[in-house]
N, C-alpha and C positions, 0 to 999 in steps of 0.2 A: 424459833430460831432463824434468821434469815442470813443473807450474804455475807455474814459478818464474822471475822476472822481476826482473833487477836494477835497482835502485832510479835512477831519473833518467832512465832510457834512453827510455822513451814514456811520457810523461803519459796519464791517461785519457781526456782531452779531445782530445788528439791521437790517441789510437787511437778513438776516436767520431767524430771528423771523417772521417778516413781511412775508416773502415766505410763511414760514411754516402756518400762519394763512390763508393767502389767498389761500395756496393750499387745507387747510381744508373746506372753505368756499365753492370752488370750487367744491370739491367732494359732498359737501351737494346739490349740483344741479345736482346731477347724471339722473335724469330723462329726462332734458333737453338735457345734454350730449349723454345718450343712444339714445334718438328721432332723432337728427341730426346726430350721426353717422349711424344711420339705415338707416336714408333718403340719405346719401351721398352714400351708398351701392346701393340701389334701383334706386337712379336716375342715378347710373353709368350702371346700367343692365334695365333700364327702358324698356319694351317690349320685354324681353328677357324670353325666356320659362324657361332656367333653373337658371337665376338670378347669382348670386355670386358662385353657383356652377360649370359655366362655368371657373372658376379658379381652381377648384378643379379636374375639368375633364383634364384639360391642365397640371396640375400638376401631373395626374396620369399617362398622356401618355409620359411626362418628365421621370420620374421615370422608367417606363416600357422599355424606350427606353434605357436609361443610365445603366438601370441595367442589360439589354441583353448585351449590348456592352462592358460595361467596366467590368462586371462579366467574360467575355471572356479574355478580354485583361490581366487582373489582374489575371488570374487562380484563380479566387474566388468561392466557391461553392454558388449558389443563395440564399439557405436557410439560409446562414451567410451574405450576401453581398445585398440582397434586403430589409431587415428591416434596417438595417445601414444606406442604400442609400434615403431609404425613411425619415426617421426621421432625417436625415441631412438636406435634401432638405426642409423639412414642416419647420424645425426650422429656418434654413439659410434664408429662403422666408420671414419668419417673421423678423428677425432682418433687414436685406437688406433693407424691404419696409418701416419700421419705420424710419430708418436713412435716407434714401432717400426722403422720403417725407417730414420729418422733415426740410429740405432744404427750403421748399417752402410754408411749412403752414401758415406763417403770410402773405406770398406776395398774394397767393391766396385769402385771406381775410381781403385784404387791406381796401376796403371800409367798412367792418362790422367794424373792428379796430377803423376806424377813426371816425366812425359814434353812437356808441355804447360804453357803459364803462363796456364790458364784460371781466373778468380777461382773459389775454394770457392764463393760465391754461387751459382754455374752450377749446379753438382750440387743443391745444397738447392732452388733454384727450380726445376730439372728435376724434383726429387722431388715439390715440391709439386704443380705442374700436373698431373702424372700422376695424384694422388690425387683432385685436383679434378675431372679428367674421369670418375673412377670414382665420384666422390661425386654428380656431376650427372645420370649415368647411374641411380644407384641413386634418387636424388628422383622419378623417374618414376614409381616404385610409390607416392609418396602421394597424387597423382589418382587414381589407380585405384581406392585404399582408399577415399578420399572419396565414389567413386562408389558403391561395395558397400555402405558403411554411411550413406549419404545425410549425410556431414558436409559443409555448406558452406565456402567459403573468403571470407573476408570482407575488408574494406578494411585492416584491423590487420595483416594478413598481410605488407603493404609494408614492415613495421618488419623483415622477417628480412634486408633488404637492409644495414642497419648493423649489425645482430646478427650477421651472418655475416661482414661485414669484420671485425670485432672480434676474432671466432674465429679469423679466418686471421691477424692480427696477433700473437696470443698464440701460436699454434701455430707460426708463422713463428720468434718468438724464442725458443722453446722446442727446436726442432728446431735452432737455430745453438748452443745451450748443449749439448743431449746429444750433436750430433753431434761437436764437439769434446772433449768428455768421454769419450765411447767412442772416439775415435779415440787419445786418450793411456793412456786404462784399459780395455783390451779387456773386462774383468770387467765394468765398468757396464752390459754390454748385459744381464746377468740380473737386474740390480738394476733397470732399466727396467722389462723385462718384467715382472716381480714386482709394480712399483708400477702398473703400467697394469690388471692384473688386479684387484689390491685395489680401485683405482678407480673399476672398472667395478662392483664388489660394492655398493661404499659411495655410488653415487650412482644418481639414479631413470632409469633406461635400461628394465629391465623390471619394476620396481616404481613406483608413482606417491607422489608427495610427501604425499599424505594418507594416507596407510596410514601413517606418523609421528605422534606425539602432538607436540604443541608442544615439549614439553619435548626430545623425541628429535632433534626438527628442528634446533633451536639449537646441538646438540653434532655432528651428522650434516652437514645441508645449510649451514649459514651458513659454515662455514670450508672447503666444499668449492669448491675452485675450478671443477671440472668440471661441477658443478650450476649454478653461475651462467652457464658458457659455453652449454652446452646449452640452459637457459631463455631465453636471448635470440634465440636461432633457433628453439625449439620452439613456445614460447609464443604467437608472432605467427600461426606458421600454424593453432594452434589455435584462433584467436580470442580470445585471450587477451594483457593486456598484460603485459610482463616486470615482476618489480617493481625499483623504481626502487635498491635495493640491488646487484640482479645486475647492471644497466646499470654502477652508479658500479665496483663492485669488477672488474665485466671490463674496464672503459675504463682503470682506473689500475694494473691489473695488466699490461695491454699496453703501455702508455707505459711504465711502469718497467721492465718485462723488457724490452722494444726497447732502450732505454738500455744496461742492463745487458750485453745480449745482444751490442749492436754494440761495446760497450767490450772484451768478451771475445775478440771476433773480430778486433778490431784489435791487441789485444795478443798474441796468439797463432797467429796465421795462419801467421806465417813458419816455426813450427816444426812445421806439417802433414806435410811431407814427410818429415822424419825420423820423426814418430811411425810413419807407417806403414811 
């Protein structure tokens, strides 16, 4: 039973409307989602002294190591490069974690899905909340870096709020599509892992956009959605305004992607238990 659907059974408009109603209903159960997401974190770090802050410590060590090495290799001043690298690693870690965990979000909850009538949105929102907690833990590294390299935080940093919301919308619709795709075709997990790795290398996470020539930027950065999503979150905290193109591309991608993902959810959610 693949991505096949009988003509006329459910229109895309009906699928979208049903999915939107189900999403709103799932969001009303946010206390349960928050509790289960936090329980996932506590379970993972059971009997650990630092708990989820082990991830923050690990991220801090990685950033310090990469900053010391690549700062020398790329001949960049530490005051300029270290904040850039810190935010790049933190934001990318959030993106990569959501995308990769979306591949197995339904498979790991197979027993619950087949026994309880919880909405699939419950498992996706639970995954998202869990990664949000880790993201904000890791974000504590940035103020420390700013103190070390004497990097001021300016008023433009407030633009991180709309930027981060747009990033989350894009990641959420991607998690919906990836989770359903991987539930039906298990081999897609390997494709997603490979895609995330390639996207990391072609995105300015550890290297700066200024390292590219204007001609190369047109072919590497302009069509790269990850670059625009990272930029609207990272640039404000670095005291810079993201380009209008990054705002526009990220916003349009989020709106169109969410509509597409809700249509996919509405048309194929009833097949989920059979695929598992």
